[in-house]
N, C-alpha and C positions, 0 to 999 in steps of 0.2 A: 740499686741498681742490679742494677743488676750489673753485659764485659756474658771416585767412581770407578770403580776399577775397570787365533786365528786359525783358523783350522784347516788342514790342507786334505780335500779329499783325494781319493786315489785315481791316478791318470786310468783313463777307458782304455787299459793295454788289453783287455781279454776280448773286447769287441774286436780291435784292431786284427788279432792274432785270428780270430774265427772266420774274420772276411777272407786273409791271405792263404788259409788251408785249402790244399788241394781237394778235390771231390775225390771218394774211393773208386779204383778200377773195378770192372767188370771181372769175375773169377772166369777163367778159361779153361776146361779140362784138358788133361795131360794126352799125348799121343794121339792115332789117325781116329776118326770117328766114322769111316764109311765114305760112299760118295755125298750123302748129304750130310755134311757134318753138323751135327747136334751142337749147337752152341747155348752154352749155359745162360739161362737169364741174368741179365743184369741184378746184380744187386740193389735192394732198396737203397735207393741213396739216403744216408743218415740225415735226420730231422736238423736245418740249420740251427746252431746255436744262436740262442737270443741273444743279440748285444748286449754287455752290460751297461747299467744305466751310468748315464755320464756324471761324475763326482758331482756336487754341488758347489757352487763355486763360494771360494774362501770368502767368510764374513769376519768383520773387521767388527771384533769385541771390543766396547771402553774400557780400557785400563784404567785402575785407579790411580791418581796422579801418584801417591805415596811409594806404589809398587812398580813405576816404570823405570826400566834400567835405562842407561846408567846410574841415574840421579838416585841416591841411598835415600830411604824415607827419612822424612824427616823427623827430629825429635821434636819431643813437646816443650823440651827446654833448651835452653841457648847453650851451646859447648863452654863447658870451663875456660876454654883456650880463647873465649871471646870471639872466634870467629862465627861470623853468621851461617846458620845451617841452610843447606840448600833447600829451597821450596820447590815443589816438583812442578814442573812447567805442564799442564794439562793442552798440550799441545791437539789434541783429538777432541778437546771439547769445542761446542760450536757458541756456548755462552761466556759469560765474562770469566777472567783466568787470572788469578792473581800472580803479580810479578814473581819471577825466580830470585832468590838472592836473600830472601827475608829468613831471619831466625824463626822457628816457630812449626808448627803443623799447619796443612790446610787440608780441609773435605769437601767436597761439592755435593750438593742436593742431599746433604746431613740432614736427617729426621731430628728437629727440636725435642721430641719428647726424650730422646735420650739424654739431653743436657738441661732439663728442667725438673724441680721436685716434685711438681704436679703431672708429670709423665706424660704430659700432652703435647701436643704441637705438631705441624706441618713441616715441610722442609726448609731449609735455608739455601739458597742459590751458593753461597759460599760461607762456611765456618772457619774461621782463621784462630789459632792461640797462639798468640805471639810469644816468643822466646826474649822478647826483651823489650823496653820502652819504645825506641828508635822504629823497632821493625813494627809496634803497633800505630806509631805515627805514620809510616810510609803506606799502611794498609788502609787508613784512614784517608789519607791523601788522595792512594790511588781510587778508593771508592768515589771521592769525590769529582775527581777529572773525571772518571766515567760515567757521571750520572747516576750513581748506583747509589739507593739507600742504603742505610748501614745504621747498626743498633750497638751497645756495648750488654756482654752477659756476663754475669759473675757465675754463680752457683746454680744460679735459675729459680731461686725462690723469690715471691712474689712478683710473678710473671706469668701471665698465662697467653700463650701463642696459640692463634687462632689456627683451624685445622688445613688452612691453605698455606700456611706458612709464611714465611718471611722472604720476598724477592728481593735479596740484596746481600750486603755483606753483613755477617754476625761476626762480631770481636769477641772470643770469649776471652777473659782474663783469667788466667789461673797459673797453673804450671810456667815457671818462666819469671815471673812477676810475683813469688810468694816468700822473697827473701827476709829477714830480720833481721836489725843491727840494734844491739843491746849496749845504752851507756847509761847505767845505774837506773833510774826511773824515765828516762826519755828513750821509747824505742823508737827504730824507724823500720817500718814494715810495707811491704808490697801490697798492690791492692787484691792480688790473687787469694793471699792468706786468708782460708777460713775464720771468722769470726769467732765461732767456738772453741779454736784452738790459739786464737790470741786470748782469749778471758782464761782460760786455764792455764796456759803457760804465765801468763802475766800475776795470777793469783798464786801459782805456786812459788813465783819469786818474792811474794809477800807485796805484790802492787795492788792496788785498789784504783777504781775507775770505769772497768769494763767487766767485772766476773759475773754480773749480772746477766749478763747477753751468752751466759754459757749455753742457753738453750736456743738461741736464734739462727736459723738457719741463715746462710748468706756468707758473704766475702767481705773485706776489709774495702775494696773499692765501691761495692752496693751500700756499705754501712755509712761511709762518709756522706755518698752521694744521697742518700736517703735520710740520715742522722737516725740509724736505726736505734730503738735504746728496749729496753724492759725494767721494769720495776724502779725506775727513778732514775735508770742510766742511760746516756746515750753516748754517741761520737762527739757531739759538741762540746760536751762535758770534758773531754780528753785530748781535744785535737789540739796542736802546736801550728802545723801548717800540713798544706796537701800539695801534691806533686801532681799537676793534672796538665794535659794537652788540651788547648785552648780551640774554640771556634774557628780559629785563624791559621789554627795547625801549628800552633807555638807552644813546646813546653816550658811551663813556668812553676814556680811555686807561691802559690799562694796562703798568705800569713790567715791566721783565724779570723781577724778582724775584718778581713776583708770578703769572709764568706756568709753570707744571709741566712745563719740557721733558722730554722722553725721546726715546728712538729712534723716530723718524717719530710723534711725537706731542708733544703741546702741553697736554692738559688744556683745550682752548678748545671741546670740544663743546658744541653751543647758541649759540655766540657768532658773530658774521660779522664776519671781518676786513677793514676797510676801509681800511687802511692800515696803514704802521710806518715808525721811525724806525731807521737803521741806522748804525753806525759802524765802518768799516774802519781799517785799518793802512798808512801810506803804504809803497810798494814800488816800486823800478824798473819802469816799465812795458815795460822789453823782456824783463826775467825773467817777468812775469807773461803775455805775449804766449807766452813759450815754454812756460810751464806750460799754458796753454789749449791751445796746437795737441797738447800731447802728450795731454791730456785728451780731446781729439777725436777724435785719431788712433787711442787704444786703445777709445774708444767705437765709432768706424764698424768697427773691425775685428772686435770681440768684440759686437757688440748689434744687431739689426735696426732699426737707428734710422731707416732711411727707409721703413719698412712698417708700415701702421695696426697699433698696437698701443697698449697702457695704460699701458708702462714695466713695471716690475717687479711679479710678480704676487702672490709672497709676500714673507714678511718673511723675513731672513736668520737662523737661529737662533744659536747662539753656538757650536757646536763645527764647524760647514761651512757653508758658502752653501748657500743654497736649490735654486742653479742646479747645483751640483754633485752635490748629492744626488739631483734629478732626473737629471741626467745618467747617474749611476751606475745609475740604473732602466731604463737604455736607452729612454728616452723622447722623445729628440730626433727631431725630425720626425713623431713621433705626430700623425694629423690625425683631425679629428671635423668633417664637412659641410666648410665654407668656413675653420675654424680651426684652426692647427697649432702644435704646439710649436718653438720655433725651432731650427733645427737650429744656431744661431750661439751662443745662451744659452738654455739651459733654463729660465729662469727667465721667458722672455718667450713670450706666446702671440701671435699674430701674425692678423690677419685677412685671408687668401690671396685669398678671393674670396666675397664676397657671404655671409660669415660671421653667425651669429646669436649670440645672446647666450647662448642655450641649448646652442650648438656651445662655445663658451668653457667655461659651466659643466661641462660632461660631461668636459672635459679639467682642468678643474682639480680635479675629483673623482679622475679617473684618477691623476692626478700625486700628490694627497694620499694615497689609497690605498696607492700603491705605494711610497713614501716611507715610511709606516706599517708597512707589512709588513716592507720590507726593512733598517729601520735604527731603526724604534720612535720616530722622531721626526714628531710632528703638526704639520704647517705651518699658518703661521697668515698669513691674508689682508693684503696690502698694499694691493692694489686695493678699491675699494667698491664694494660691489654693490647697486644701487638700482631702485627700480621692479617691478613685476611681472612674472610670465611671461603670455606670450600665452597 
């Protein structure tokens, strides 16, 4: 899975003063001037002062909801006191406005390129980072009652957002839902915790099960939803239960047996993963540390881990990996606009310079067409394509 911020013009006082000022009197010479007094010519009247331009009418500038007084800016994490943080009411908005009183932070018309590892994507109508599970549920309920599409975003990996953005609610699961409770080998973790952090912490504690996911981008919620994995390990192998928001708006705990895990799937479509209980196996911390080092070395050598990308674009067929199939079609380094099929790993498309979602979609089509013509395999997407074209 993933899981908008008044000026007064000066009154035209100068113009009014100019209109009320009396014209200058003609100068008269002193004393008698004989039978025909000579009267001085009237002084040339002063040029009338141009009236000052009327000030432009006051313009209402949309105020970012988080900055609107007197409501304080909503923190990204629910207060420790348990009281909900005030969600700013965007009263000046003409579009959908999230109800006040929810714990978390809200942004309107937020570019999703800021929230995806691809660094690509148009704006979301509403982006909400819930501070607790109840606020997440309330936001989804509001979207449904408003007839507004919604989706969940985590750390933004494994997602390609189209250039036209997403006209709806994006529920970003992160801070506020990233707590960890440890009881021996059983850990209860929030959906917003990054997977690499969990992998490292558990390994350092001498617990085996997810240490090989050290280089996998994403969060726990997305990991459970997609059954993320690497090098023989995945979430299905350690999950005890998942705390979810069901399609009916109910918060439930689902046991592992009730979840239909498969390769990069869980059968949890329509659900929002809010947390999980995981059980690890005890192992020597030094051994786990070496295991992680090996995995990271391989990832750094063979994948563009340090470039903007979504991770693997296609699912691996049974016969051969997607990367190898694409490579055999001679497509490594193939470029469209600012997007390129990575020379390091052909199942990665990287954002080299200002790539658009349309650039990436074109490369996806090129790779799929070439592989089908050459090998007869129809590659299936692992990346989720969301939103609409510009």
